[in-house]
MOPAC internal coordinates of N, CA, C and O (Angstrom, degrees):
PM7 1SCF
backbone

  N    0.0000 0     0.00 0     0.00 0    0    0    0
  C    1.4417 1     0.00 0     0.00 0    1    0    0
  C    1.5107 1   108.46 1     0.00 0    2    1    0
  O    1.2310 1   119.66 1   -49.71 1    3    2    1
  N    1.3296 1   118.26 1   130.29 1    3    2    1
  C    1.4489 1   122.97 1   179.37 1    5    3    2
  C    1.5066 1   109.85 1   -81.94 1    6    5    3
  O    1.2310 1   121.03 1   -35.71 1    7    6    5
  N    1.3292 1   115.63 1   144.29 1    7    6    5
  C    1.4650 1   120.39 1  -178.74 1    9    7    6
  C    1.5114 1   109.29 1  -128.28 1   10    9    7
  O    1.2310 1   120.70 1   -38.88 1   11   10    9
  N    1.3265 1   116.26 1   141.12 1   11   10    9
  C    1.4513 1   123.12 1   176.36 1   13   11   10
  C    1.5151 1   106.97 1  -110.46 1   14   13   11
  O    1.2310 1   119.99 1   -49.28 1   15   14   13
  N    1.3375 1   117.62 1   130.72 1   15   14   13
  C    1.4478 1   121.94 1   178.62 1   17   15   14
  C    1.5242 1   109.46 1   -87.22 1   18   17   15
  O    1.2310 1   120.11 1   -48.49 1   19   18   17
  N    1.3262 1   117.40 1   131.51 1   19   18   17
  C    1.4553 1   119.28 1   175.70 1   21   19   18
  C    1.5207 1   109.26 1   -90.08 1   22   21   19
  O    1.2310 1   119.85 1     3.00 1   23   22   21
  N    1.3280 1   117.90 1  -177.00 1   23   22   21
  C    1.4629 1   122.39 1  -175.86 1   25   23   22
  C    1.5340 1   112.23 1   -61.43 1   26   25   23
  O    1.2310 1   119.56 1   152.78 1   27   26   25
  N    1.3151 1   118.44 1   -27.22 1   27   26   25
  C    1.4606 1   122.02 1  -179.65 1   29   27   26
  C    1.5279 1   111.90 1   -88.18 1   30   29   27
  O    1.2310 1   119.88 1  -176.75 1   31   30   29
  N    1.3240 1   117.83 1     3.25 1   31   30   29
  C    1.4521 1   121.54 1  -179.98 1   33   31   30
  C    1.5182 1   113.53 1    80.86 1   34   33   31
  O    1.2310 1   120.08 1  -174.06 1   35   34   33
  N    1.3182 1   117.46 1     5.94 1   35   34   33
  C    1.4509 1   120.90 1   178.98 1   37   35   34
  C    1.5275 1   109.28 1   -86.17 1   38   37   35
  O    1.2310 1   120.51 1   -38.56 1   39   38   37
  N    1.2844 1   116.63 1   141.44 1   39   38   37
  C    1.4693 1   120.61 1  -175.89 1   41   39   38
  C    1.5127 1   112.53 1   -93.21 1   42   41   39
  O    1.2310 1   120.72 1   -37.00 1   43   42   41
  N    1.2855 1   116.22 1   143.00 1   43   42   41
  C    1.4615 1   123.40 1   174.15 1   45   43   42
  C    1.5154 1   107.48 1  -132.33 1   46   45   43
  O    1.2310 1   120.31 1   -50.93 1   47   46   45
  N    1.3198 1   117.01 1   129.07 1   47   46   45
  C    1.4668 1   118.43 1  -178.91 1   49   47   46
  C    1.5365 1   109.16 1   -73.07 1   50   49   47
  O    1.2310 1   122.09 1   -26.64 1   51   50   49
  N    1.3242 1   113.59 1   153.36 1   51   50   49
  C    1.4721 1   119.48 1   176.41 1   53   51   50
  C    1.5017 1   109.85 1   -58.89 1   54   53   51
  O    1.2310 1   120.36 1   142.55 1   55   54   53
  N    1.3424 1   116.92 1   -37.45 1   55   54   53
  C    1.4685 1   121.09 1  -179.27 1   57   55   54
  C    1.5251 1   109.83 1   -63.35 1   58   57   55
  O    1.2310 1   120.22 1   138.75 1   59   58   57
  N    1.3353 1   117.18 1   -41.25 1   59   58   57
  C    1.4604 1   120.23 1   179.93 1   61   59   58
  C    1.5315 1   110.52 1   -65.55 1   62   61   59
  O    1.2310 1   120.42 1   137.84 1   63   62   61
  N    1.3291 1   116.80 1   -42.16 1   63   62   61
  C    1.4503 1   120.29 1   179.23 1   65   63   62
  C    1.5212 1   110.68 1   -65.70 1   66   65   63
  O    1.2310 1   119.71 1   140.15 1   67   66   65
  N    1.3205 1   118.17 1   -39.85 1   67   66   65
  C    1.4428 1   122.04 1   178.37 1   69   67   66
  C    1.5156 1   110.36 1   -62.58 1   70   69   67
  O    1.2310 1   120.66 1   133.22 1   71   70   69
  N    1.3417 1   116.34 1   -46.78 1   71   70   69
  C    1.4629 1   120.53 1   179.34 1   73   71   70
  C    1.5102 1   110.75 1   -60.97 1   74   73   71
  O    1.2310 1   120.64 1   136.36 1   75   74   73
  N    1.3257 1   116.38 1   -43.64 1   75   74   73
  C    1.4572 1   121.13 1  -177.50 1   77   75   74
  C    1.5224 1   110.91 1   -66.00 1   78   77   75
  O    1.2310 1   120.55 1   139.46 1   79   78   77
  N    1.3204 1   116.56 1   -40.54 1   79   78   77
  C    1.4608 1   120.42 1  -174.52 1   81   79   78
  C    1.5201 1   113.25 1   -80.87 1   82   81   79
  O    1.2310 1   120.24 1   143.93 1   83   82   81
  N    1.3285 1   117.14 1   -36.07 1   83   82   81
  C    1.4477 1   119.09 1  -171.53 1   85   83   82
  C    1.5278 1   114.18 1  -106.66 1   86   85   83
  O    1.2310 1   118.81 1   173.57 1   87   86   85
  N    1.3176 1   119.87 1    -6.43 1   87   86   85
  C    1.4648 1   121.64 1  -174.35 1   89   87   86
  C    1.5221 1   112.34 1   -76.43 1   90   89   87
  O    1.2310 1   119.15 1   160.42 1   91   90   89
  N    1.3254 1   119.23 1   -19.58 1   91   90   89
  C    1.4483 1   120.41 1  -178.90 1   93   91   90
  C    1.5319 1   110.35 1   -82.82 1   94   93   91
  O    1.2310 1   120.81 1   -18.04 1   95   94   93
  N    1.2961 1   116.05 1   161.96 1   95   94   93
  C    1.4508 1   119.34 1  -179.74 1   97   95   94
  C    1.5305 1   110.00 1   -84.08 1   98   97   95
  O    1.2310 1   120.79 1   -32.47 1   99   98   97
  N    1.3309 1   116.10 1   147.53 1   99   98   97
  C    1.4428 1   121.72 1   175.00 1  101   99   98
  C    1.5062 1   109.21 1   -77.25 1  102  101   99
  O    1.2310 1   120.23 1   -12.93 1  103  102  101
  N    1.3147 1   117.17 1   167.07 1  103  102  101
  C    1.4787 1   120.98 1  -177.61 1  105  103  102
  C    1.5260 1   112.91 1   -60.73 1  106  105  103
  O    1.2310 1   120.53 1   153.54 1  107  106  105
  N    1.3537 1   116.60 1   -26.46 1  107  106  105
  C    1.4662 1   119.04 1   179.06 1  109  107  106
  C    1.5232 1   112.93 1   -85.26 1  110  109  107
  O    1.2310 1   120.02 1  -177.29 1  111  110  109
  N    1.3550 1   117.56 1     2.71 1  111  110  109
  C    1.4563 1   122.26 1   176.76 1  113  111  110
  C    1.4979 1   114.78 1    91.91 1  114  113  111
  O    1.2310 1   119.17 1   173.93 1  115  114  113
  N    1.3384 1   119.19 1    -6.07 1  115  114  113
  C    1.4639 1   120.73 1   178.69 1  117  115  114
  C    1.5174 1   110.42 1   -78.18 1  118  117  115
  O    1.2310 1   120.96 1   -27.47 1  119  118  117
  N    1.2793 1   115.78 1   152.53 1  119  118  117
  C    1.4676 1   122.23 1  -177.85 1  121  119  118
  C    1.5255 1   109.72 1   -82.34 1  122  121  119
  O    1.2310 1   120.14 1   -57.68 1  123  122  121
  N    1.3326 1   117.34 1   122.32 1  123  122  121
  C    1.4613 1   120.87 1  -179.65 1  125  123  122
  C    1.5246 1   111.30 1   -64.93 1  126  125  123
  O    1.2310 1   119.33 1   147.67 1  127  126  125
  N    1.3203 1   118.88 1   -32.33 1  127  126  125
  C    1.4593 1   120.73 1   178.78 1  129  127  126
  C    1.5160 1   110.55 1   -61.04 1  130  129  127
  O    1.2310 1   120.35 1   137.99 1  131  130  129
  N    1.3228 1   116.94 1   -42.01 1  131  130  129
  C    1.4486 1   120.75 1   178.03 1  133  131  130
  C    1.5207 1   110.42 1   -65.23 1  134  133  131
  O    1.2310 1   119.85 1   139.22 1  135  134  133
  N    1.3262 1   117.89 1   -40.78 1  135  134  133
  C    1.4682 1   120.86 1   179.27 1  137  135  134
  C    1.5224 1   109.72 1   -63.59 1  138  137  135
  O    1.2310 1   119.88 1   139.34 1  139  138  137
  N    1.3219 1   117.83 1   -40.66 1  139  138  137
  C    1.4669 1   121.57 1   178.93 1  141  139  138
  C    1.5168 1   110.33 1   -64.78 1  142  141  139
  O    1.2310 1   119.76 1   138.77 1  143  142  141
  N    1.3266 1   118.05 1   -41.23 1  143  142  141
  C    1.4615 1   121.82 1   178.61 1  145  143  142
  C    1.5170 1   110.93 1   -61.30 1  146  145  143
  O    1.2310 1   120.92 1   138.72 1  147  146  145
  N    1.3243 1   115.84 1   -41.28 1  147  146  145
  C    1.4786 1   119.19 1   179.53 1  149  147  146
  C    1.5102 1   111.07 1   -62.44 1  150  149  147
  O    1.2310 1   119.93 1   136.88 1  151  150  149
  N    1.3337 1   117.74 1   -43.12 1  151  150  149
  C    1.4600 1   120.90 1   179.49 1  153  151  150
  C    1.5120 1   110.41 1   -63.46 1  154  153  151
  O    1.2310 1   120.31 1   139.04 1  155  154  153
  N    1.3260 1   117.02 1   -40.96 1  155  154  153
  C    1.4667 1   120.62 1  -177.88 1  157  155  154
  C    1.5304 1   111.74 1   -70.01 1  158  157  155
  O    1.2310 1   119.70 1   156.88 1  159  158  157
  N    1.3288 1   118.18 1   -23.12 1  159  158  157
  C    1.4679 1   121.91 1  -178.02 1  161  159  158
  C    1.5066 1   114.02 1   -94.74 1  162  161  159
  O    1.2310 1   119.94 1  -177.86 1  163  162  161
  N    1.3387 1   117.71 1     2.14 1  163  162  161
  C    1.4633 1   119.55 1   179.81 1  165  163  162
  C    1.5195 1   109.84 1   -71.18 1  166  165  163
  O    1.2310 1   121.83 1   -33.77 1  167  166  165
  N    1.3215 1   114.10 1   146.23 1  167  166  165
  C    1.4521 1   120.01 1   176.68 1  169  167  166
  C    1.5202 1   111.12 1   -71.76 1  170  169  167
  O    1.2310 1   120.96 1   -35.69 1  171  170  169
  N    1.3110 1   115.77 1   144.31 1  171  170  169
  C    1.4505 1   121.44 1   172.91 1  173  171  170
  C    1.5253 1   107.48 1  -106.56 1  174  173  171
  O    1.2310 1   120.82 1   -26.89 1  175  174  173
  N    1.3003 1   116.04 1   153.11 1  175  174  173
  C    1.4480 1   122.28 1   175.86 1  177  175  174
  C    1.5131 1   109.24 1  -117.84 1  178  177  175
  O    1.2310 1   120.53 1   -55.02 1  179  178  177
  N    1.3255 1   116.60 1   124.98 1  179  178  177
  C    1.4564 1   120.38 1   178.13 1  181  179  178
  C    1.5208 1   109.51 1   -64.74 1  182  181  179
  O    1.2310 1   120.87 1   -17.12 1  183  182  181
  N    1.3279 1   115.94 1   162.88 1  183  182  181
  C    1.4636 1   119.91 1   176.89 1  185  183  182
  C    1.5179 1   110.69 1   -57.28 1  186  185  183
  O    1.2310 1   120.92 1   140.60 1  187  186  185
  N    1.3251 1   115.84 1   -39.40 1  187  186  185
  C    1.4609 1   121.72 1   178.23 1  189  187  186
  C    1.5382 1   110.91 1   -60.50 1  190  189  187
  O    1.2310 1   120.99 1   133.61 1  191  190  189
  N    1.3376 1   115.71 1   -46.39 1  191  190  189
  C    1.4649 1   119.90 1  -179.09 1  193  191  190
  C    1.5329 1   111.20 1   -64.23 1  194  193  191
  O    1.2310 1   120.35 1   139.07 1  195  194  193
  N    1.3155 1   116.93 1   -40.93 1  195  194  193
  C    1.4612 1   120.62 1   178.71 1  197  195  194
  C    1.5191 1   109.67 1   -62.61 1  198  197  195
  O    1.2310 1   120.10 1   138.69 1  199  198  197
  N    1.3312 1   117.41 1   -41.31 1  199  198  197
  C    1.4564 1   121.06 1   178.60 1  201  199  198
  C    1.5288 1   110.00 1   -64.34 1  202  201  199
  O    1.2310 1   120.01 1   136.47 1  203  202  201
  N    1.3304 1   117.58 1   -43.53 1  203  202  201
  C    1.4637 1   120.82 1   178.75 1  205  203  202
  C    1.5313 1   111.19 1   -62.82 1  206  205  203
  O    1.2310 1   119.69 1   137.20 1  207  206  205
  N    1.3099 1   118.20 1   -42.80 1  207  206  205
  C    1.4628 1   120.79 1   178.54 1  209  207  206
  C    1.5187 1   110.42 1   -60.93 1  210  209  207
  O    1.2310 1   120.91 1   138.02 1  211  210  209
  N    1.3359 1   115.86 1   -41.98 1  211  210  209
  C    1.4553 1   120.79 1   179.40 1  213  211  210
  C    1.5209 1   110.93 1   -68.32 1  214  213  211
  O    1.2310 1   119.91 1   130.45 1  215  214  213
  N    1.3413 1   117.78 1   -49.55 1  215  214  213
  C    1.4686 1   122.23 1  -179.56 1  217  215  214
  C    1.5248 1   111.66 1   -57.37 1  218  217  215
  O    1.2310 1   121.00 1   140.34 1  219  218  217
  N    1.3438 1   115.70 1   -39.66 1  219  218  217
  C    1.4547 1   120.46 1  -175.49 1  221  219  218
  C    1.5283 1   112.87 1   -94.19 1  222  221  219
  O    1.2310 1   121.48 1  -173.85 1  223  222  221
  N    1.3361 1   114.77 1     6.15 1  223  222  221
  C    1.4508 1   122.49 1   179.37 1  225  223  222
  C    1.5305 1   112.25 1    49.60 1  226  225  223
  O    1.2310 1   121.92 1  -132.73 1  227  226  225
  N    1.3282 1   113.93 1    47.27 1  227  226  225
  C    1.4678 1   121.79 1   177.40 1  229  227  226
  C    1.5244 1   108.60 1   -97.61 1  230  229  227
  O    1.2310 1   121.10 1   -54.63 1  231  230  229
  N    1.3145 1   115.51 1   125.37 1  231  230  229
  C    1.4554 1   118.87 1   171.99 1  233  231  230
  C    1.5227 1   107.27 1  -126.75 1  234  233  231
  O    1.2310 1   121.25 1   -41.21 1  235  234  233
  N    1.3012 1   115.21 1   138.79 1  235  234  233
  C    1.4577 1   120.36 1  -177.43 1  237  235  234
  C    1.5290 1   109.88 1   -97.21 1  238  237  235
  O    1.2310 1   121.64 1   -44.16 1  239  238  237
  N    1.3281 1   114.47 1   135.84 1  239  238  237
  C    1.4771 1   118.64 1   172.39 1  241  239  238
  C    1.5289 1   107.69 1   -75.55 1  242  241  239
  O    1.2310 1   120.68 1   -12.02 1  243  242  241
  N    1.3062 1   116.30 1   167.98 1  243  242  241
  C    1.4679 1   120.37 1   177.25 1  245  243  242
  C    1.5159 1   109.84 1   -58.66 1  246  245  243
  O    1.2310 1   120.11 1   138.32 1  247  246  245
  N    1.3419 1   117.39 1   -41.68 1  247  246  245
  C    1.4335 1   121.92 1   179.99 1  249  247  246
  C    1.5507 1   111.33 1   -62.59 1  250  249  247
  O    1.2310 1   120.54 1   134.97 1  251  250  249
  N    1.3315 1   116.57 1   -45.03 1  251  250  249
  C    1.4593 1   120.29 1   179.73 1  253  251  250
  C    1.5338 1   110.61 1   -64.69 1  254  253  251
  O    1.2310 1   120.40 1   138.76 1  255  254  253
  N    1.3090 1   116.83 1   -41.24 1  255  254  253
  C    1.4590 1   120.76 1   177.53 1  257  255  254
  C    1.5161 1   111.32 1   -62.49 1  258  257  255
  O    1.2310 1   120.02 1   139.15 1  259  258  257
  N    1.3144 1   117.57 1   -40.85 1  259  258  257
  C    1.4662 1   122.00 1   177.69 1  261  259  258
  C    1.5242 1   109.93 1   -63.74 1  262  261  259
  O    1.2310 1   120.10 1   134.44 1  263  262  261
  N    1.3497 1   117.41 1   -45.56 1  263  262  261
  C    1.4593 1   120.97 1   179.46 1  265  263  262
  C    1.5191 1   112.11 1   -64.27 1  266  265  263
  O    1.2310 1   120.52 1   143.28 1  267  266  265
  N    1.3325 1   116.62 1   -36.72 1  267  266  265
  C    1.4560 1   120.07 1   176.35 1  269  267  266
  C    1.5246 1   110.28 1   -62.56 1  270  269  267
  O    1.2310 1   120.53 1   134.25 1  271  270  269
  N    1.3130 1   116.59 1   -45.75 1  271  270  269
  C    1.4753 1   121.19 1   177.42 1  273  271  270
  C    1.5286 1   111.73 1   -60.97 1  274  273  271
  O    1.2310 1   120.45 1   138.00 1  275  274  273
  N    1.3335 1   116.74 1   -42.00 1  275  274  273
  C    1.4652 1   121.48 1   179.33 1  277  275  274
  C    1.5361 1   109.96 1   -65.46 1  278  277  275
  O    1.2310 1   120.73 1   141.69 1  279  278  277
  N    1.3244 1   116.21 1   -38.31 1  279  278  277
  C    1.4703 1   119.80 1   178.84 1  281  279  278
  C    1.5145 1   111.65 1   -65.11 1  282  281  279
  O    1.2310 1   120.61 1   140.29 1  283  282  281
  N    1.3256 1   116.43 1   -39.71 1  283  282  281
  C    1.4650 1   121.10 1   177.19 1  285  283  282
  C    1.5328 1   109.29 1   -65.07 1  286  285  283
  O    1.2310 1   120.16 1   139.20 1  287  286  285
  N    1.3042 1   117.30 1   -40.80 1  287  286  285
  C    1.4616 1   121.06 1   179.58 1  289  287  286
  C    1.5348 1   109.92 1   -63.24 1  290  289  287
  O    1.2310 1   120.22 1   137.30 1  291  290  289
  N    1.3391 1   117.18 1   -42.70 1  291  290  289
  C    1.4660 1   120.34 1   178.80 1  293  291  290
  C    1.5191 1   110.96 1   -62.86 1  294  293  291
  O    1.2310 1   120.74 1   138.92 1  295  294  293
  N    1.3398 1   116.19 1   -41.08 1  295  294  293
  C    1.4622 1   120.42 1   178.20 1  297  295  294
  C    1.5257 1   110.01 1   -61.59 1  298  297  295
  O    1.2310 1   120.64 1   138.54 1  299  298  297
  N    1.3210 1   116.39 1   -41.46 1  299  298  297
  C    1.4591 1   121.27 1   179.53 1  301  299  298
  C    1.5252 1   111.96 1   -63.41 1  302  301  299
  O    1.2310 1   120.73 1   142.19 1  303  302  301
  N    1.3399 1   116.21 1   -37.81 1  303  302  301
  C    1.4578 1   120.87 1   179.56 1  305  303  302
  C    1.5448 1   110.43 1   -63.06 1  306  305  303
  O    1.2310 1   120.55 1   149.95 1  307  306  305
  N    1.3076 1   116.56 1   -30.05 1  307  306  305
  C    1.4680 1   121.02 1  -179.52 1  309  307  306
  C    1.5235 1   112.90 1   -91.75 1  310  309  307
  O    1.2310 1   120.34 1  -178.49 1  311  310  309
  N    1.3302 1   116.96 1     1.51 1  311  310  309
  C    1.4581 1   120.19 1   177.09 1  313  311  310
  C    1.5197 1   114.06 1    83.15 1  314  313  311
  O    1.2310 1   120.16 1  -165.22 1  315  314  313
  N    1.3134 1   117.31 1    14.78 1  315  314  313
  C    1.4719 1   121.71 1   178.89 1  317  315  314
  C    1.5229 1   109.30 1   -69.41 1  318  317  315
  O    1.2310 1   120.61 1   -41.25 1  319  318  317
  N    1.3223 1   116.43 1   138.75 1  319  318  317
  C    1.4595 1   121.86 1   178.58 1  321  319  318
  C    1.5354 1   111.08 1   -96.16 1  322  321  319
  O    1.2310 1   120.50 1   128.76 1  323  322  321
  N    1.3123 1   116.65 1   -51.24 1  323  322  321
  C    1.4731 1   122.23 1  -179.45 1  325  323  322
  C    1.5236 1   107.59 1  -125.84 1  326  325  323
  O    1.2310 1   120.98 1   -60.54 1  327  326  325
  N    1.3262 1   115.74 1   119.46 1  327  326  325
  C    1.4556 1   119.75 1  -170.55 1  329  327  326
  C    1.5454 1   111.25 1  -123.23 1  330  329  327
  O    1.2310 1   121.72 1   -31.95 1  331  330  329
  N    1.3059 1   114.32 1   148.05 1  331  330  329
  C    1.4497 1   122.87 1   164.72 1  333  331  330
  C    1.5219 1   104.61 1   -93.20 1  334  333  331
  O    1.2310 1   120.59 1   -58.03 1  335  334  333
  N    1.3341 1   116.47 1   121.97 1  335  334  333
  C    1.4653 1   120.04 1   177.18 1  337  335  334
  C    1.5179 1   106.71 1  -117.02 1  338  337  335
  O    1.2310 1   121.44 1   -59.50 1  339  338  337
  N    1.3461 1   114.84 1   120.50 1  339  338  337
  C    1.4578 1   121.59 1   179.59 1  341  339  338
  C    1.5252 1   109.02 1   -98.23 1  342  341  339
  O    1.2310 1   120.67 1   -53.94 1  343  342  341
  N    1.3316 1   116.32 1   126.06 1  343  342  341
  C    1.4563 1   122.76 1   176.27 1  345  343  342
  C    1.5223 1   106.37 1  -127.05 1  346  345  343
  O    1.2310 1   120.58 1   -70.96 1  347  346  345
  N    1.3217 1   116.50 1   109.04 1  347  346  345
  C    1.4659 1   122.30 1  -173.78 1  349  347  346
  C    1.5382 1   107.19 1    56.57 1  350  349  347
  O    1.2310 1   119.49 1    56.70 1  351  350  349
  N    1.3094 1   118.58 1  -123.30 1  351  350  349
  C    1.4648 1   120.94 1  -179.25 1  353  351  350
  C    1.5321 1   111.90 1   -99.71 1  354  353  351
  O    1.2310 1   120.15 1  -165.61 1  355  354  353
  N    1.3136 1   117.31 1    14.39 1  355  354  353
  C    1.4624 1   122.18 1  -179.31 1  357  355  354
  C    1.5203 1   110.01 1  -103.92 1  358  357  355
  O    1.2310 1   121.31 1   -36.30 1  359  358  357
  N    1.3425 1   115.10 1   143.70 1  359  358  357
  C    1.4582 1   120.57 1   177.87 1  361  359  358
  C    1.5064 1   109.69 1  -119.43 1  362  361  359
  O    1.2310 1   120.46 1   -42.95 1  363  362  361
  N    1.3187 1   116.72 1   137.05 1  363  362  361
  C    1.4435 1   122.83 1   179.73 1  365  363  362
  C    1.5308 1   109.36 1  -128.89 1  366  365  363
  O    1.2310 1   120.71 1   -48.48 1  367  366  365
  N    1.3083 1   116.24 1   131.52 1  367  366  365
  C    1.4633 1   120.60 1   170.59 1  369  367  366
  C    1.5390 1   105.82 1   -97.29 1  370  369  367
  O    1.2310 1   121.50 1   -55.69 1  371  370  369
  N    1.3446 1   114.74 1   124.31 1  371  370  369
  C    1.4636 1   120.11 1  -173.33 1  373  371  370
  C    1.5323 1   109.71 1  -127.97 1  374  373  371
  O    1.2310 1   121.22 1   -46.67 1  375  374  373
  N    1.3328 1   115.27 1   133.33 1  375  374  373
  C    1.4686 1   120.28 1   167.98 1  377  375  374
  C    1.5203 1   105.14 1   -83.89 1  378  377  375
  O    1.2310 1   120.87 1   -69.60 1  379  378  377
  N    1.3181 1   115.93 1   110.40 1  379  378  377
  C    1.4625 1   121.14 1  -170.93 1  381  379  378
  C    1.5334 1   112.75 1   -69.32 1  382  381  379
  O    1.2310 1   118.09 1   134.35 1  383  382  381
  N    1.3450 1   121.24 1   -45.65 1  383  382  381
  C    1.4685 1   118.91 1  -178.00 1  385  383  382
  C    1.5252 1   113.21 1   -59.27 1  386  385  383
  O    1.2310 1   120.14 1   144.51 1  387  386  385
  N    1.3234 1   117.33 1   -35.49 1  387  386  385
  C    1.4688 1   120.24 1   179.83 1  389  387  386
  C    1.5169 1   112.34 1   -93.71 1  390  389  387
  O    1.2310 1   120.83 1   175.07 1  391  390  389
  N    1.3405 1   116.01 1    -4.93 1  391  390  389
  C    1.4627 1   122.85 1  -178.52 1  393  391  390
  C    1.5245 1   110.78 1    52.62 1  394  393  391
  O    1.2310 1   121.21 1  -133.56 1  395  394  393
  N    1.3424 1   115.29 1    46.44 1  395  394  393
  C    1.4540 1   121.75 1  -178.32 1  397  395  394
  C    1.4995 1   110.50 1  -117.55 1  398  397  395
  O    1.2310 1   120.74 1   -55.53 1  399  398  397
  N    1.3392 1   116.19 1   124.47 1  399  398  397
  C    1.4501 1   122.28 1   174.07 1  401  399  398
  C    1.5232 1   106.17 1   -75.46 1  402  401  399
  O    1.2310 1   120.70 1   -56.83 1  403  402  401
  N    1.3309 1   116.27 1   123.17 1  403  402  401
  C    1.4544 1   122.79 1  -176.82 1  405  403  402
  C    1.5296 1   111.29 1   -88.05 1  406  405  403
  O    1.2310 1   121.13 1   136.76 1  407  406  405
  N    1.3491 1   115.45 1   -43.24 1  407  406  405
  C    1.4605 1   119.77 1   177.46 1  409  407  406
  C    1.5269 1   110.04 1  -154.15 1  410  409  407
  O    1.2310 1   121.38 1   -15.51 1  411  410  409
  N    1.3100 1   114.96 1   164.49 1  411  410  409
  C    1.4732 1   121.39 1  -179.58 1  413  411  410
  C    1.5144 1   108.88 1  -138.03 1  414  413  411
  O    1.2310 1   121.53 1   -37.59 1  415  414  413
  N    1.3362 1   114.68 1   142.41 1  415  414  413
  C    1.4767 1   120.25 1  -179.47 1  417  415  414
  C    1.5200 1   109.18 1  -134.79 1  418  417  415
  O    1.2310 1   121.40 1   -32.40 1  419  418  417
  N    1.3213 1   114.92 1   147.60 1  419  418  417
  C    1.4585 1   119.93 1   176.39 1  421  419  418
  C    1.5401 1   108.38 1   -91.18 1  422  421  419
  O    1.2310 1   121.02 1     0.98 1  423  422  421
  N    1.3285 1   115.66 1  -179.02 1  423  422  421
  C    1.4588 1   121.00 1  -174.96 1  425  423  422
  C    1.5396 1   112.00 1   -58.69 1  426  425  423
  O    1.2310 1   120.40 1   136.96 1  427  426  425
  N    1.3173 1   116.84 1   -43.04 1  427  426  425
  C    1.4551 1   120.41 1  -177.26 1  429  427  426
  C    1.5419 1   110.00 1   -62.71 1  430  429  427
  O    1.2310 1   119.70 1   138.93 1  431  430  429
  N    1.2922 1   118.17 1   -41.07 1  431  430  429
  C    1.4560 1   121.55 1  -178.94 1  433  431  430
  C    1.5206 1   112.37 1   -69.96 1  434  433  431
  O    1.2310 1   120.39 1   145.82 1  435  434  433
  N    1.3214 1   116.85 1   -34.18 1  435  434  433
  C    1.4711 1   119.52 1  -177.54 1  437  435  434
  C    1.5061 1   112.81 1   -73.18 1  438  437  435
  O    1.2310 1   119.57 1   156.50 1  439  438  437
  N    1.3335 1   118.43 1   -23.50 1  439  438  437
  C    1.4521 1   122.36 1  -176.58 1  441  439  438
  C    1.5307 1   112.54 1   -62.20 1  442  441  439
  O    1.2310 1   119.83 1   140.65 1  443  442  441
  N    1.2900 1   117.92 1   -39.35 1  443  442  441
  C    1.4696 1   121.71 1  -175.94 1  445  443  442
  C    1.5082 1   112.25 1  -111.62 1  446  445  443
  O    1.2310 1   119.79 1  -154.67 1  447  446  445
  N    1.3201 1   118.01 1    25.33 1  447  446  445
  C    1.4502 1   121.11 1  -173.82 1  449  447  446
  C    1.5313 1   111.09 1  -112.50 1  450  449  447
  O    1.2310 1   121.15 1   -40.50 1  451  450  449
  N    1.2998 1   115.40 1   139.50 1  451  450  449
  C    1.4685 1   121.93 1   173.51 1  453  451  450
  C    1.5170 1   105.97 1  -104.14 1  454  453  451
  O    1.2310 1   120.79 1   -54.66 1  455  454  453
  N    1.3266 1   116.09 1   125.34 1  455  454  453
  C    1.4539 1   120.19 1  -179.68 1  457  455  454
  C    1.5225 1   109.14 1   -93.77 1  458  457  455
  O    1.2310 1   120.83 1   -55.38 1  459  458  457
  N    1.3075 1   116.02 1   124.62 1  459  458  457
  C    1.4713 1   121.77 1   179.54 1  461  459  458
  C    1.5127 1   109.54 1  -122.90 1  462  461  459
  O    1.2310 1   121.24 1   -11.60 1  463  462  461
  N    1.3101 1   115.22 1   168.40 1  463  462  461
  C    1.4634 1   122.56 1   177.85 1  465  463  462
  C    1.5159 1   113.54 1    57.01 1  466  465  463
  O    1.2310 1   120.95 1  -143.62 1  467  466  465
  N    1.3259 1   115.80 1    36.38 1  467  466  465
  C    1.4562 1   120.90 1   172.46 1  469  467  466
  C    1.5334 1   107.60 1  -121.75 1  470  469  467
  O    1.2310 1   120.36 1   -26.13 1  471  470  469
  N    1.3040 1   116.92 1   153.87 1  471  470  469
  C    1.4532 1   119.24 1   178.08 1  473  471  470
  C    1.5190 1   112.21 1  -124.32 1  474  473  471
  O    1.2310 1   121.06 1  -161.85 1  475  474  473
  N    1.3394 1   115.59 1    18.15 1  475  474  473
  C    1.4478 1   119.49 1   175.70 1  477  475  474
  C    1.5144 1   111.54 1  -175.93 1  478  477  475
  O    1.2310 1   120.82 1   -26.50 1  479  478  477
  N    1.3131 1   116.05 1   153.50 1  479  478  477
  C    1.4639 1   122.84 1   178.51 1  481  479  478
  C    1.5072 1   108.86 1  -131.09 1  482  481  479
  O    1.2310 1   120.86 1   -42.92 1  483  482  481
  N    1.3328 1   115.96 1   137.08 1  483  482  481
  C    1.4704 1   121.73 1   176.84 1  485  483  482
  C    1.5167 1   107.42 1  -126.44 1  486  485  483
  O    1.2310 1   121.06 1   -47.59 1  487  486  485
  N    1.3303 1   115.58 1   132.41 1  487  486  485
  C    1.4513 1   121.01 1   173.22 1  489  487  486
  C    1.5184 1   105.87 1  -105.74 1  490  489  487
  O    1.2310 1   121.64 1   -70.05 1  491  490  489
  N    1.3448 1   114.47 1   109.95 1  491  490  489
  C    1.4574 1   120.27 1  -173.30 1  493  491  490
  C    1.5336 1   111.55 1  -105.40 1  494  493  491
  O    1.2310 1   120.10 1   180.00 1  495  494  493

């Protein structure tokens, strides 16, 4: 358990601070704990993946991004560490435990590509 020292030298766990800060309701009535969970579950894109998306002019719709996240979640449920996640004609290599997209490929690139160092594939 990680601990943060306050000015008096007393320790507070990150979990305690998270519970204290996010457990109350926001002014609009939504639960802050749920909002915090959503932020923590968002996919990250490595610098390499961002460059590939830019180079290949790939942009994800909200629906595709949601399906990519759902595919990563399904891979995690099965204990997959490194997954190929297919969304429409796009391929993503994702490190599941860190929820980080490592690279992205379009349809043309996936046709002649051999995927290695993965232990699962999800078609989302």
